[in-house]
N, C-alpha and C positions, 0 to 999 in steps of 0.2 A: 650233541646228540640229532636234537631236530636238523640243524646243519647238515652234518653227516647224512641224515635219511634222505632230505632232500635231493643231497648231491648223488649219491646212489641212485636215485629214481631217476634223478635227469639223466645218468650215465646209462641206464637201462634202456628209456625210452629212445635215447640217441641210436644205442646198439640195434634196437628193435627197426627204428626209421632205416638205417643203413641195412640191414637185413633184407629189407620189402624191396629197397631199390637197386640191390646188386645184381647183377647181370647171373640169370642160371649159368652154372658151370659146366653143366653136361646139354649136350645136344638134344632137344625135341626127337622121340622116338618116332618111327616111322607110323600114322596114320594119327596121331598124339593132336596135330591140328586139329581134328573133329570137335574136340570137346570144346574149343573157344566157340564155337556158336552152336551150341545145342539146339536154339530157336533161330529162327530168322532174324539176322540185324535188321535192328529198326533207326534209323537216323534222317540226317536233313543233307542234302551234298546241295554245293553251289553252283552246279553248270546250268541247270532251269534256267535261274534268275540272273547269273551275273555271267555267265560264259566263262571265259579267260581271263576275265579283270577285277575279279573279286577282290576286296580288301580286307586288312586286320579287321578295322571299324564295324565291316558288314558280319563277317565271322563271328564275332564278340555279340553283336548285336542278336544275331541267330541264335547262339550257345545261350543269351538268357534268356529268350524267352522258351528255350527247349527246357531249360532247368525247371522255369515257370510253373508251364503249365505244361508239357507234356512228358518230362521224366519219372511221374508217378504213375503213368501208362507202358512203361518199356521202352518207350525212345530215348537212344543215347550215344548216338554216333554224330558228329558233325565232320565233314568232310569236305575239304579242301579241295576244288576240283581243277581242272588243268591250267598248265602253263604258270604257275604260281613264279616260275622263275625267270620271266620275260618282265624288264621293267619297262616297256612300251609297246603293249599288247592292245588289240582293241576290241571293240563289242563287234557283233555279226559277223563273226568269222575268225581268223587269225591275221597278226601281222608276221608273215613271212618273206616280208621285202627286206624289213633291215631290222630285225628282233635285237632287242640288247639282251644278253643270256646272262646268267649270273652263274659261275662255277666256282669250286673250291681250287687249291690245287690238285686235286686227286681226277678233277673231271667229272666232280659232283655235284648236280647242278643245287642252287641254296636259294631262299626264298629273295625275293628284290626285297629291299628296305624300303623304298620311297612304296609300297605297297603292304608291305609289313615291318612296321618301324622296329618292332618289337625282336627283328632277326637280327638286329646292329653286333657287330663285332663279330661276324661269323658264330653266332650262338643258336643258327637256324630256328627252325619251330618249337625249340624248348620251353622259352616263354610262353606261347599261344598255346603249348600241349599242357602247360603246367594250369591256365586261367581256365582252360577244359576240363581238366581232371580235378580242379578244386570247385568247380561246379558240379561234381559227381558225374561226369560225363566221360565220352571217350573220344578221340580224335583219330581222323582218318583222310588221308593225301590220296590225290592220282599222282601216278608217274605214265610216260609212256615207255614202252617195251626200249631194251636197247641202250646203245651209248651214242653219247652226244655227238653230233660232229666235228663242234666246234673243239672237243677234246681229242679227236683223231687228228683235226688239221695241226693241232696245236702237240702234239704227241705228249698228251699230260699222263703222268706216273700212274700207275694204278696201286693203291693200297695194298699192303699184304703180300706184294711181290718181290723179288729181287730184279728191278729194272725194266719190268716188262710195261709197257706203254700202249694208250688206249691205240692207236694205228696196227698194233698187231692183233687184235680182238676183233676186228669189223668187217663187215661183208656189206657191200650195197645190193644186194639180192634182197628180195622182200621187203625192200624200206616199205614205211609204211605210204601209202598211197595219198591222205589227205592230209598229213602233217610231216613236214620234212625237218626237224629238229633232230632226228636222232638214226642211226644206222644199223644194223640187225648187229648180234654179237653172236659169234658162231661159237658155238657150245663144245666145242671140242678142241679149243685153241688154250694154250695155256696164258693163264690171266684172264678166261672169262668167267670161271667161277668166281673169282678174288674181286673181279669188280663185282657182281651183284652182293657177295656176302659184303664189301665196303660199303655199298648202300644200305643194305638193310642192319648193321652194325652203326651207321651215323642213324638211321629211323630210331632204331633202338634207343639210344641216348638221346635225341629228340623227345622220348613218350608217345610216338606212334602207337595205336591201337589196329589200324585198319589202312590197307593199301588198297586202291583200284588201279589195276595196270590194263593201258589200253592196247590197242592193236596187237593183243593176243588170241584172238579167240575165230579170226574170220579172214584170211585162213587160219587153220590150227598151228601155234608153233611150239609143238610139243617139246623142243628140248630146251628153249627159253625159258618154259612152264617150268620145267624141271629145275633147272638153273636159279629160279627164284624159288621153289619149293624148298631146296637145299637151303639158299639163304636164308630163309625167313630159319628155319629148323636151327641152324646154328645160331643166330642173333642172342638168344637166350630171352628174347621175349613174346608174349603170345601177339601175333600179329595175324587179323583175318583177311584172308586173301581173295579178291573179287577180280574176277577177269572178264574182261571189255574187249570191244562190243560184241553182240550175235551179227549174224545167226550162227551159235557156235552148232558145229555137227553131231549129229546124234552119233554117229560113229565114233566118236571122241568121249562117249560119255562115262565108258570106262575107264579112260585114262583121267578124265577131269575131277569125276569124283573121288580120287585117290589125292588130286595135289591142289585142289580149291577149295573155298569154303562156300563159295557163289560164282557163277558163271551166267552171263547175258543168253538168252533166248533168242532173242532180237535186237535189231540196228537200234536207234533211237527212238524213243516213244514221246510223242508229242500230244499237243490237247487236240486230236482229229480221233472221231471216229472209228475211222479206218484201222488206225495204230491197234485200237481197244481188240477190234475184229479181228484184225492179224494175228494178236497175241491169244487170242482164243484156239485160233487154227493151230499157231506152231506148237502150243504147250502142251497140244495133244500126245507128242513123242516124249515127255518129259517127265511125266506123273510116275514110271517107277523109280526115277531116281530123284526123287522128294525125301530126304532122310536126315535125322540130325548131323548137323556139322556140314552138311553139303546140301546146298539147295539151286535149283535153276532160278535164273532171276529173271524177274520181267521187265526191268528197268527201275528208273527213276519216276516218281509220282507226279505229274504237270498238273498239279492241281493249283488254286490258291493265284497267289500274284507271281505272275514270272515274264521273263525275257523282260527283264529291268536295262540289263544289258545284256540279253543273250542271244542264241546264234541264227533264232528264228524270229522273224515278225517285230511289231512292236512293244512298246510293254503295253499287258491287258492282265485282268483277272481272265483265268482258263477260257478258253471255248466252249467246253465240253458243257452240255444242260446238266442239270442235277440229276435227271435220271442218268446219263452217260457217267456223271461220277459217282453216282452210288456203282454202278455196273461194272468201272474200273476198279473201285474198292473191293467188291465182292469179289470179284475175279482174282485179285493181288490176296486177298487175305483167305480165300478158302483153298486158292490154289498153294500158300503158305510160302507166298515169294518174298524174300527179303523186302522191306518196306523202306526205302529213300524217299523223303518228301524234296521235289525239286523246286518250288515257290518259297519265296521270301517269306519266311515265319510271321516276323513284327507286320507283316499284311495281311494276314489271315483274316476273314470275316468270321461270322459266328458260323454259318453252316460247314466254313472247311475244317474250322476246330472241330465240329461234331462228328466228322469223319475220321479224325483221327485219335478220339478219346471215347469212343464206344466200348466199354469197357468187355461186353459180350462178345462181340464180333473179335475184339483183340483176344480175349481169350480162345476162341477157336483158332485164330490164327497161330498162338503159342502151344495149345497143346494138342490141336487134333493129329489123328494118323487114318493111315488109308484113303488116303485121297485118291478121288476114282472119278474118271470122268461116266455119267450114265448114256449119255448120249450127245450128239453135233451134228447139226444139218444147215443148212442155208437159213435156216429161221430160228432154229432153238438149240439151247446148249442146257443140259442140266449136270452138275457135278456136285460127289458128295463127299462124307468125311464123316469119321467118326471121335468122339473123344472116350479114350480108353478111360478114363479115371472118373467118369459120369455115365457112363453108358448113352449120354444123349449123339444123337444123329443129327449131321446139318445136311442141308440141302438148298443149293446156289440153282437159280433158273434166268436164264438171260433168253430175252427176245432179240435178238440180233438182224432180224428184217428193219427195213427203211421205211415200210409203208402200211404193215398192217399191224392191227392189234389181235393177240394170240391168246387162245386159252392154252396153257401148255399144264401137263396132267403126268403124274410120276405114281405108278402102281408101289405102296407102302414095303411090300414085300419083296421090291428089288432093291433096297436099301436094309434090308435087315429086321423091318419091323413088321410083327404081324398082331393082329388084335390093335384096340383101340390105343390112341396116343396122344397125349396133348402136344399144339403145336404153337410156337411163339414168333413170330417176326423180328430177327435179332436185332434189325436197326431202327426201329421205332419201339419194341419191347412189348409190342401186342399180344396179348393172348389170343389166338384165333379161335380155340377152344379146343374139343376132341375131334380126331379124327380117324379113320377106318378107312384101310382098303388103296383107295385113289385120294391122292391130293391134288388139287388142280388150282390154278390161279390166271387170272387175265393180266398181260402185260401189254403196255403201250412198247412202238419200235423203240428200239435202244433201251427198253426200262428191265429191271432184274427183281429179284426177290430174294430173300435168305432168309432161313427159317432153320431152327431147331424142335426137334421132336425128341420129344420123354415118353417112356412107357408108361403106363397109368399103374399106381400098384395094386397086385391083385388085389381082389375082395375076398 
């Protein structure tokens, strides 16, 4: 009887595992994708430190760090960025002279085994995804819009069609200007939807949880975005969709929020103050579109140890000063942007780690609502939000001038506070004390402050 009992339990466990891994039998319904990112996604992306040359051992090292030091704070995505399918890419740009692509028989890019050894024998990213999932994290990849030129040249068949080949679905119009690997897919061509379906079916089999698609937003490729949305919805696996790069046109706001979980507001953000200042300016258009499941995206966080084999500059710790780093993180968190860290995590110093693990700041980022800009001019910016669970009110103040120390004042009534309140500095936890009417701080050039206000209990 004992052996029978053990056998039955084993069978039940195996059946349970089988059910959890089984593909969803019905397509996701319209808008269901928003449930997959109810709070802004948080993770690591390989681009800022490794450009198009990241290798499996480096991905695993960053995975291990996140699992050990960041997972408990809500960080969860590990994203392999651009050109993981090229055997001989290079740092400081792209090898577009003689790239060696890896494709399967259906014209779909596969991981280069010399960089990702676990992809041997055509298994794709399945083993790497399993490694990341076993750490309690999620796995993401970067892809380029369109169909590989090599698949077109070789007239490779499209899986799921009756004899349609890649040369029947492409156009050279609107080909990516800065990377020439792919051609545009013509959305109304027979086989176009099937090609994207075949991609996302494969990614679902690998265990992909997040896909960043490049060259989608500027110009805005409405038809191909719809092909991708359809492909994800039919693949049976919840895959967060990130569109890149910006600047996404505000005229597309109504469309993008119904098709993507996050979309870039700007081009690449690097460790330069001018990029932070530009973000503050551009973000003004996007406050009304910050919502659960759909997030305007400030881009990656260029902090810590970056450009090990990156696109711009030599290996370095970020060039942003500490004040500027606080300002960048204050903007990203109060704006509720997705947080994708770009530095090599094992190379973090204690200060960088502290920026990623401040529980109160991350609670604001996760729980706040009603994100609103109070004012912005050439010298000062003020942004506020509210925690509907606790009734706490948040306020971020920025001195964006280059050479002036400024007093910045906000009347608390403008952020819905009447009477005395308790003020707390979110970054250092300092209790500033009771405040009423006007709240003022003195900030150095490029510095910021992030504060929480809580009404005092009625006596």
